[in-house]
KELO-877557 format. One record per residue: residue number from 1; z, x negated, y of N, C-alpha, C, O in turn; residue in three letters. Coordinates in steps of 0.2 Angstrom, whole numbers. Example, Ala and Ser with C-alpha at 12.3 -4.5 7.8 and 13.67 -1.06 7.14 Angstrom:
! KELO-877557
[1,[39,-66,-28],[39,-62,-22],[39,-66,-16],[42,-71,-17],Ala]
[2,[35,-64,-11],[36,-68,-5],[39,-64,0],[40,-67,6],Ser]
! end
This chain:
! KELO-877557
[1,[25,36,147],[30,36,141],[27,32,135],[21,33,133],Met]
[2,[31,28,132],[29,24,127],[29,27,120],[35,30,119],Thr]
[3,[24,27,116],[25,30,109],[28,25,105],[26,19,103],Asp]
[4,[34,26,103],[38,22,99],[38,24,91],[41,21,87],Thr]
[5,[34,29,89],[33,30,82],[30,25,79],[25,22,81],Arg]
[6,[32,24,72],[28,19,68],[22,22,66],[21,28,65],Arg]
[7,[17,17,66],[10,19,63],[9,15,57],[10,9,57],Arg]
[8,[6,18,52],[4,15,46],[-2,10,47],[-6,11,52],Pro]
[9,[-2,5,44],[-8,0,44],[-14,3,41],[-14,5,35],Asp]
[10,[-19,4,45],[-25,8,42],[-28,5,36],[-31,8,32],Pro]
[11,[-28,-2,36],[-31,-5,30],[-27,-4,24],[-30,-3,18],Glu]
[12,[-20,-4,24],[-16,-2,19],[-17,5,16],[-17,7,11],Arg]
[13,[-18,10,21],[-19,17,20],[-26,17,16],[-26,21,11],Val]
[14,[-31,14,18],[-37,14,15],[-37,11,8],[-40,14,3],Ala]
[15,[-33,6,7],[-32,3,0],[-29,8,-4],[-31,9,-10],Phe]
[16,[-23,12,-2],[-20,17,-6],[-25,22,-8],[-25,25,-14],Leu]
[17,[-29,24,-3],[-34,30,-5],[-39,28,-9],[-42,32,-13],Arg]
[18,[-41,21,-10],[-46,19,-14],[-44,18,-21],[-48,17,-26],Ser]
[19,[-37,19,-23],[-35,18,-30],[-37,24,-34],[-38,29,-32],Leu]
[20,[-38,22,-40],[-40,28,-45],[-34,33,-45],[-28,32,-44],Pro]
[21,[-36,39,-46],[-32,45,-46],[-26,44,-50],[-20,45,-48],Arg]
[22,[-27,41,-57],[-21,40,-61],[-16,36,-58],[-10,36,-60],Asp]
[23,[-18,31,-55],[-13,26,-52],[-10,29,-46],[-4,28,-45],Val]
[24,[-14,33,-41],[-11,36,-36],[-5,41,-38],[0,42,-34],Lys]
[25,[-6,44,-43],[-1,49,-46],[5,46,-48],[10,50,-48],Glu]
[26,[5,40,-49],[11,36,-52],[15,33,-46],[21,32,-46],Gln]
[27,[12,33,-40],[16,30,-34],[20,35,-31],[18,41,-29],Ile]
[28,[26,33,-29],[31,38,-26],[30,38,-19],[27,33,-16],Thr]
[29,[32,43,-15],[32,43,-8],[35,37,-5],[32,35,0],Gly]
[30,[41,35,-7],[44,30,-4],[41,23,-5],[40,19,-1],Ala]
[31,[37,22,-11],[33,16,-12],[27,16,-7],[26,11,-4],Glu]
[32,[24,22,-7],[18,22,-2],[20,21,5],[17,17,9],Ala]
[33,[26,24,7],[28,23,14],[30,15,15],[28,12,20],Glu]
[34,[33,12,11],[35,5,12],[29,1,12],[28,-4,16],Ala]
[35,[24,2,8],[17,-1,8],[14,0,15],[11,-5,18],Phe]
[36,[13,6,17],[9,8,23],[12,5,29],[8,3,34],Met]
[37,[19,5,29],[22,2,35],[24,-5,35],[28,-7,39],Phe]
[38,[21,-9,30],[22,-16,29],[29,-18,29],[31,-23,31],Glu]
[39,[33,-14,25],[40,-16,23],[39,-20,17],[34,-21,14],Glu]
[40,[45,-22,14],[45,-25,8],[42,-21,2],[45,-15,2],Glu]
[41,[38,-23,-1],[35,-19,-7],[39,-19,-13],[41,-24,-15],Ile]
[42,[41,-13,-15],[45,-12,-21],[42,-15,-27],[36,-15,-28],Pro]
[43,[46,-19,-31],[43,-22,-37],[39,-16,-42],[34,-18,-45],Glu]
[44,[42,-10,-41],[39,-5,-45],[32,-3,-43],[27,-2,-47],Ser]
[45,[31,-3,-36],[24,-2,-34],[20,-8,-35],[14,-7,-37],Leu]
[46,[22,-14,-34],[18,-20,-36],[15,-20,-43],[10,-21,-44],Phe]
[47,[20,-18,-48],[17,-17,-55],[12,-12,-56],[7,-13,-60],Glu]
[48,[12,-7,-52],[7,-2,-52],[0,-4,-49],[-5,-1,-51],Lys]
[49,[0,-8,-44],[-6,-10,-40],[-8,-17,-41],[-13,-19,-38],Ile]
[50,[-5,-21,-45],[-6,-28,-45],[-13,-29,-47],[-16,-34,-45],Arg]
[51,[-16,-26,-52],[-23,-27,-54],[-28,-26,-49],[-34,-27,-49],Glu]
[52,[-26,-22,-43],[-31,-20,-38],[-30,-25,-32],[-34,-24,-27],Phe]
[53,[-25,-29,-32],[-24,-33,-26],[-29,-40,-27],[-29,-43,-32],Ile]
[54,[-32,-41,-21],[-36,-47,-21],[-33,-52,-17],[-31,-51,-11],Val]
[55,[-32,-58,-20],[-29,-64,-17],[-34,-67,-12],[-40,-68,-14],Asp]
[56,[-32,-69,-6],[-36,-72,-1],[-40,-78,-4],[-45,-79,-2],Asp]
[57,[-36,-82,-8],[-39,-88,-11],[-45,-86,-16],[-49,-90,-17],Glu]
[58,[-44,-80,-19],[-50,-78,-23],[-56,-76,-20],[-62,-76,-23],Asp]
[59,[-56,-75,-13],[-62,-74,-9],[-66,-80,-7],[-72,-79,-5],Leu]
[60,[-63,-86,-8],[-66,-92,-6],[-70,-95,-11],[-73,-100,-11],Asn]
! end
C-alpha cells in the first residue's frame, strides 16, 4: 500500500522551530502549513519571517 499522505519538508519544519518565540506566536496554522508543505507562501508569513531568510546568493 502506498502512503499518499503529504509530508512536511524537514528543513522547513526545522526553520520554523528555530524562529524566536515571539515570531512563532505570530504565525498562524495556515501559514505554517503552507510553508511546511511547500505551497505558495502567504505574503503575511513572508513579512513575519523575511529577516530570518537567507538568500542562496548571500552564502557565496
